[in-house]
N, CA and C atoms as a LAMMPS dump frame, in Angstrom:
ITEM: TIMESTEP
0
ITEM: NUMBER OF ATOMS
198
ITEM: BOX BOUNDS ff ff ff
-5.0000000000000000e+02 5.0000000000000000e+02
-5.0000000000000000e+02 5.0000000000000000e+02
-5.0000000000000000e+02 5.0000000000000000e+02
ITEM: ATOMS id mol type element x y z
1 1 1 N 258.31 235.628 321.984
2 1 2 C 259.383 235.996 322.9
3 1 3 C 258.756 236.348 324.247
4 2 1 N 259.432 235.905 325.307
5 2 2 C 258.992 236.226 326.672
6 2 3 C 260.126 236.888 327.439
7 3 1 N 259.741 237.659 328.434
8 3 2 C 260.699 238.353 329.288
9 3 3 C 260.899 237.544 330.563
10 4 1 N 262.15 237.329 330.931
11 4 2 C 262.485 236.714 332.219
12 4 3 C 263.312 237.729 332.996
13 5 1 N 262.869 238.025 334.208
14 5 2 C 263.561 238.999 335.055
15 5 3 C 264.037 238.293 336.318
16 6 1 N 265.321 238.39 336.582
17 6 2 C 265.869 237.864 337.832
18 6 3 C 265.709 238.96 338.874
19 7 1 N 264.643 238.871 339.646
20 7 2 C 264.332 239.929 340.614
21 7 3 C 265.347 239.997 341.747
22 8 1 N 266.126 238.949 341.928
23 8 2 C 267.167 238.995 342.961
24 8 3 C 268.358 239.822 342.507
25 9 1 N 268.424 240.112 341.2
26 9 2 C 269.529 240.882 340.634
27 9 3 C 269.094 242.31 340.29
28 10 1 N 267.822 242.49 339.94
29 10 2 C 267.309 243.81 339.555
30 10 3 C 267.545 244.8 340.69
31 11 1 N 268.158 245.941 340.361
32 11 2 C 268.474 246.95 341.367
33 11 3 C 267.537 248.162 341.293
34 12 1 N 266.561 248.118 340.384
35 12 2 C 265.579 249.191 340.316
36 12 3 C 266.063 250.466 339.646
37 13 1 N 267.042 250.365 338.765
38 13 2 C 267.505 251.548 338.038
39 13 3 C 266.448 252.057 337.054
40 14 1 N 265.573 251.157 336.601
41 14 2 C 264.471 251.473 335.677
42 14 3 C 264.947 251.874 334.287
43 15 1 N 266.169 251.531 333.929
44 15 2 C 266.668 251.866 332.6
45 15 3 C 265.963 251.066 331.509
46 16 1 N 265.479 249.888 331.853
47 16 2 C 264.72 249.09 330.888
48 16 3 C 263.457 249.851 330.469
49 17 1 N 262.723 250.341 331.452
50 17 2 C 261.479 251.066 331.18
51 17 3 C 261.74 252.421 330.536
52 18 1 N 262.85 253.027 330.86
53 18 2 C 263.203 254.306 330.242
54 18 3 C 263.462 254.114 328.749
55 19 1 N 264.149 253.023 328.406
56 19 2 C 264.499 252.743 327.013
57 19 3 C 263.345 252.103 326.243
58 20 1 N 262.518 251.316 326.933
59 20 2 C 261.435 250.587 326.262
60 20 3 C 260.146 250.651 327.091
61 21 1 N 259.545 251.817 327.193
62 21 2 C 258.38 251.989 328.065
63 21 3 C 257.145 251.21 327.633
64 22 1 N 257.063 250.833 326.366
65 22 2 C 255.91 250.05 325.908
66 22 3 C 256.056 248.57 326.244
67 23 1 N 257.243 248.176 326.708
68 23 2 C 257.513 246.765 326.994
69 23 3 C 257.639 246.503 328.491
70 24 1 N 258.419 247.321 329.179
71 24 2 C 258.749 247.045 330.577
72 24 3 C 257.876 247.848 331.536
73 25 1 N 257.327 247.133 332.514
74 25 2 C 256.465 247.709 333.537
75 25 3 C 257.233 247.669 334.856
76 26 1 N 257.105 248.717 335.627
77 26 2 C 257.76 248.77 336.934
78 26 3 C 256.734 248.602 338.042
79 27 1 N 257.179 248.005 339.148
80 27 2 C 256.291 247.908 340.302
81 27 3 C 256.312 249.224 341.071
82 28 1 N 255.591 249.287 342.178
83 28 2 C 255.482 250.535 342.939
84 28 3 C 256.802 250.987 343.54
85 29 1 N 257.786 250.08 343.615
86 29 2 C 259.107 250.429 344.139
87 29 3 C 260.122 250.736 343.045
88 30 1 N 259.699 250.662 341.784
89 30 2 C 260.582 250.984 340.672
90 30 3 C 261.367 249.811 340.113
91 31 1 N 261.014 248.588 340.524
92 31 2 C 261.694 247.396 340.014
93 31 3 C 260.922 246.821 338.83
94 32 1 N 261.624 246.184 337.933
95 32 2 C 260.991 245.61 336.747
96 32 3 C 260.013 244.513 337.152
97 33 1 N 258.772 244.663 336.704
98 33 2 C 257.716 243.716 337.039
99 33 3 C 257.196 243.004 335.793
100 34 1 N 258.035 242.841 334.797
101 34 2 C 257.612 242.261 333.519
102 34 3 C 257.952 240.791 333.378
103 35 1 N 258.327 240.138 334.47
104 35 2 C 258.704 238.726 334.411
105 35 3 C 257.556 237.886 333.868
106 36 1 N 257.848 237.082 332.843
107 36 2 C 256.862 236.2 332.246
108 36 3 C 256.003 236.833 331.177
109 37 1 N 256.152 238.124 330.966
110 37 2 C 255.343 238.847 329.986
111 37 3 C 255.728 238.445 328.573
112 38 1 N 254.733 238.235 327.721
113 38 2 C 254.975 237.976 326.305
114 38 3 C 255.217 239.302 325.593
115 39 1 N 256.125 239.288 324.639
116 39 2 C 256.45 240.483 323.861
117 39 3 C 255.875 240.322 322.459
118 40 1 N 255.015 241.229 322.023
119 40 2 C 254.496 241.151 320.663
120 40 3 C 255.642 241.311 319.648
121 41 1 N 255.53 240.659 318.503
122 41 2 C 256.611 240.728 317.508
123 41 3 C 257.046 242.152 317.155
124 42 1 N 256.109 243.074 317.109
125 42 2 C 256.453 244.445 316.718
126 42 3 C 257.234 245.192 317.798
127 43 1 N 257.315 244.64 319.008
128 43 2 C 258.058 245.29 320.093
129 43 3 C 259.323 244.532 320.491
130 44 1 N 259.68 243.502 319.728
131 44 2 C 260.847 242.7 320.087
132 44 3 C 262.147 243.499 320.067
133 45 1 N 262.327 244.374 319.109
134 45 2 C 263.544 245.188 319.054
135 45 3 C 263.605 246.138 320.242
136 46 1 N 262.474 246.726 320.587
137 46 2 C 262.408 247.614 321.755
138 46 3 C 262.717 246.835 323.035
139 47 1 N 262.188 245.611 323.132
140 47 2 C 262.461 244.763 324.294
141 47 3 C 263.952 244.464 324.4
142 48 1 N 264.586 244.189 323.282
143 48 2 C 266.022 243.899 323.275
144 48 3 C 266.823 245.12 323.71
145 49 1 N 266.415 246.302 323.278
146 49 2 C 267.12 247.52 323.674
147 49 3 C 266.973 247.768 325.175
148 50 1 N 265.785 247.547 325.703
149 50 2 C 265.573 247.721 327.131
150 50 3 C 266.392 246.739 327.951
151 51 1 N 266.434 245.489 327.522
152 51 2 C 267.221 244.471 328.224
153 51 3 C 268.707 244.806 328.178
154 52 1 N 269.171 245.29 327.044
155 52 2 C 270.589 245.632 326.887
156 52 3 C 270.994 246.793 327.784
157 53 1 N 270.033 247.623 328.182
158 53 2 C 270.338 248.774 329.029
159 53 3 C 270.317 248.459 330.516
160 54 1 N 270.019 247.23 330.883
161 54 2 C 270.022 246.842 332.289
162 54 3 C 271.464 246.655 332.755
163 55 1 N 271.947 247.495 333.681
164 55 2 C 273.344 247.386 334.111
165 55 3 C 273.653 246.082 334.837
166 56 1 N 272.628 245.469 335.447
167 56 2 C 272.836 244.211 336.175
168 56 3 C 272.636 242.986 335.301
169 57 1 N 272.14 243.192 334.075
170 57 2 C 271.807 242.093 333.163
171 57 3 C 270.78 241.161 333.805
172 58 1 N 269.791 241.765 334.456
173 58 2 C 268.749 241.013 335.137
174 58 3 C 267.65 240.523 334.187
175 59 1 N 267.675 240.999 332.942
176 59 2 C 266.619 240.665 331.985
177 59 3 C 267.151 239.745 330.902
178 60 1 N 266.418 238.654 330.691
179 60 2 C 266.722 237.728 329.611
180 60 3 C 265.494 237.63 328.721
181 61 1 N 265.701 237.664 327.421
182 61 2 C 264.601 237.486 326.475
183 61 3 C 264.662 236.061 325.958
184 62 1 N 263.554 235.364 326.059
185 62 2 C 263.501 233.955 325.709
186 62 3 C 262.649 233.78 324.453
187 63 1 N 263.272 233.225 323.417
188 63 2 C 262.555 232.927 322.187
189 63 3 C 261.638 231.731 322.42
190 64 1 N 260.421 231.812 321.943
191 64 2 C 259.485 230.723 322.089
192 64 3 C 259.43 229.925 320.795
193 65 1 N 259.375 228.615 320.891
194 65 2 C 259.301 227.793 319.677
195 65 3 C 257.991 228.019 318.925
196 66 1 N 258.093 227.922 317.6
197 66 2 C 256.922 227.979 316.732
198 66 3 C 256.366 229.33 316.625
């Protein structure tokens, strides 16, 4: 699974990182900087919870084949 972040939509609420701090990294301005990051299988549920808490729905989790 990979994280896709639409940075044009992210408003910097940081709720993703608050809910899933082991998955989501913020830049120096407080915006999600996890675009393209691979999510280890053991953190997939945490990643989903963090994405679900984004009020702008700027985060998409992409399943990788195989």
